[in-house]
N, C-alpha and C positions, 0 to 999 in steps of 0.2 A: 658698035654699040649696043646693039642685043647682044652680041656673044660673049660682051663683057659682063652685063649685069646675069647672064645666066650660066656666067662660073661662076662669081657672088654666089646667087643663090645656092648653088650644089654645095659651095663649102659649106653655107649655113646649115644646110639640111643634114650633113651627114655630119658635123658639132654636134644637133640635135639628138640624132641619131646615137652617137655616141654615148651622149650623156643619159640616155631612155634605156639604152640595151645594157651598160657596164660596162662593154669592153665590144668593141666592131674593127674591123679593118673597114680603113676611109680610102678612099678613090679619091686622086687628084684630079684637077682638070687636066692633067699632063697623060693620066690614064695609069699613074706609077701607085704602087701600094704602101699604103703609108702603117706604121706601127700603131696598135688598137688604142684604145683612149677609155683607160680603166676610172673611174669616181664608186669611191667607196663611201658608200652611205651607212648610218648609224645602224643596228638592228632595232633599236627601242629609243626614244626619244628620252630625255632624261630626267621627265618628271615621272616617267612611270618607273624609276628605282623605288624601291620599297624604303620606306626610312627605317634607321636602325631602333632596335628598343632595347632598353638595358636589360642585363644579362640576370635574370630571375633566379638561376639556377646557385650563384653564389650565395657561399652561408655567410651567414651574420655575424658580428664582430662575438668575441665569447665573451661573458659575462665575467668583468674582475675578480679575482680571486679571494673569496672570504679567509679572514685572518682570524676574527674570535667572535661566536654566538652566542646566545644564550645556554650558561653550563657551561660555559669554559673559565678555568679558573687559573689564579698564576700572577707572577711581578708582571709580565705585561698587559692583564688586564688592568691590576692596578695601573700601571703609567696610561692608558684609554680614560680609565676612571677620574684620575688626576689631574689629563690635561679638559675634558670635559668640564671638571670644573672652574677652569682658569676661565673657559669661556661662558662660565653661566648656566648652563645645560643640565648640570649635576650637584646636589647640592651635600648628599651625603655620601661617607667612605671617605677615600676610597676601600675598599672590603677584599678586593682580590678576586672575587667572584662575578662574575655577567650573570646578573640578577634582571628582574622586570623590570627596577628602577636605569640601570646601565641602560636596555634596550631601548625604552621610552625616550631617556637622551640623545642617543644615536640616532632616532627616527627623527626626533626634532631638530638636532642638527643637520642633517642629510635634507629634509625638507625644505629648510631654512636656504639652502645652497643649491637648489634644484636638482638634487641627486635622489634618485629612487628611495623610497621610507621603508628600507627591508629590515632596518633595527637590528642589523648584522655589522659589523666593519669588514669592510671589503678595503681592496689596497686604495682605491679613488678614495674611498672618504677619509680614512688613515693619514696620506699625504696632503689631504685639503688639511686636516685638524693639527698634523705635523708643521703646516706652514704661519698656523693662529696662535700656535702656544708655543711656549718655551720649555726645554726640558725638566720635569719635576725634581726636587731633590728626594735628599733619603727620607726626610720628615712630612712631607708631601704627600709620599708613597703611603707612608703610615701614619696619617695624622691621628688616624680611628684605634691604633696601635695595630696588634696583628702582626708585628714584627718577630724573627725569630731571636732568641736570647743568647746572650754572649756565654761562653763558658763560664762558670761559676769561678770567685776568686777564691784560693785557696784556703781564707778563712773560712767559707762557708761549708766545709767538706768533714766538720765533725758537729756531732749533736744537734740541736733542733734549730734551725736557723732560717729567717728571712732573710734572702740572699737577693740586696738589692743593688743593681746594675744601671749607671747612668749613662753610660754611652749606649746600649741599646736600649734601652728606658723599659728595662722586664723586670719583675718579681718572681723569684723561685723559692715556693717554700720547698725546703729539704730537711730531708732526716738522716744523718749519718754517710751523707753524701751522695744521700740517691734523693731526685727530682719528683715530687710529689704533685704541683700543680705550676702551672707558670701562670702568669697575667701582667696585661701592659699595665704602664705605670707614667706618671706623670708628678712633674717638681716645683719647685718655687722656681720664681724669677730670678733674673741678676740680682737685683735688690733684693730680695727674701730666699737667697738661697738653702736649701736642704741640705744641712751637716752630713759631713762623711766622719765614717770612722765604724767603730765597732761599739755598741750599746745592746740596751734590754728591754724586752716590754718590762714596762711596770705598771703600766693603768691600763683595760679595757672598759670602754663605754659606747654599750650599743645603740644610746640615740644621745649622742653626743650633740652638743649645741655650742660651737665659738660664743664667747661674749664681748671677745676682743674684733672679731670681724662682723660679728651679727649673723654667723651662715650655719646649716649642719655640718654635723660630720662623722653620719652614720658609720656602725660597728670601726670603732678609733679605739685602735691600739698606740699607746703613746709611748716613744722610745725616748727622744731627748727634748727634754723641756716640753712646749708646748709643741712640738715636732712630734705627727703621729702619720699612722699609714690608715686610710679613710675612705671609704667611700666618696666619688665626687659627680653630683650631675652635672654637672658644668664640662668636667669631662667627659663624662658622656656623651653630651649635645657637642661643645665642641673639637674635641678632641685636642689636640696638641697646639690649637691655635689660639690656647691660654696656658695658665699658670697658675699653679698655685701660693700661698702665703709661706712655704716651706716645707709643708707636708706634700709625704708622698698618695699622689690622689690613684683610685682603681678605680677605673669606668665599668667594671662590670658587676654589676651587685651580686647575680646570682653567684659569683664566684667568693667572692669577697666576704659573701655570707657564710660560706662553706670555710673558710680560711678563719674567720673570726671565732667558729667554733671547734676547731682545733689548737688554735695559738694558745698558748698558756702566758702568765705572767713570769716573767724571769726567763723568755725564749731569747733568743742571740737573735740580736739585726744587723745586720754590715749593709755600708752604704759605701761604694766604692765608685771610681770611674773603670 
């Protein structure tokens, strides 16, 4: 009985020794050598592993590309201004020039939608505006004038002529086929249309006032009944959002003042599509 207890104790001691030393030769009770017992211990506890930190060396995302900013001009700027008018951030124009009013309108639009208030139209701002608006038509782009003139009617190529084109909404002042000046014009409405054809200036009235409509008609140059080319403060204020009672409205007071000084009674007037 004692021999059996000694044998069991020896085996337990050998196992404990194997675990402690990580690799030993164990002697069995019969004296024969056994294979070493190896126990792999972790080099360090899991809690000692340092936590991962974000890589601070990664570059920040690039700023969106700027499409237009203050001082830019052109048709794209007109479209930007027309779309800003649709969402009531701009009330003047379009003029085709990215001015201080346009910059202020873009800042307001950006701030309302949580974008950086740069006042510059970048790709992110433009995409947001496109989603909120409709493509403007031609006369939305040229609401306040500035459109290019069409080719002159062949009847305008000789003599002294006020060459008025309804398609491009422009008036050319021409002498012997040469254009001296061009201005944007507005015409009568559907119910009071401006007559088309070839006419002559038969009366000029610098401070004319319409008794029929009780409205001022400064720099009036009459060519067909009560229809005349004249300055319109309403056209200057509202652009093509309004219409005349048949007259040819000019919004540029300085330009029509010069025109009034040059045109004579008897000069030809051509109104065409």
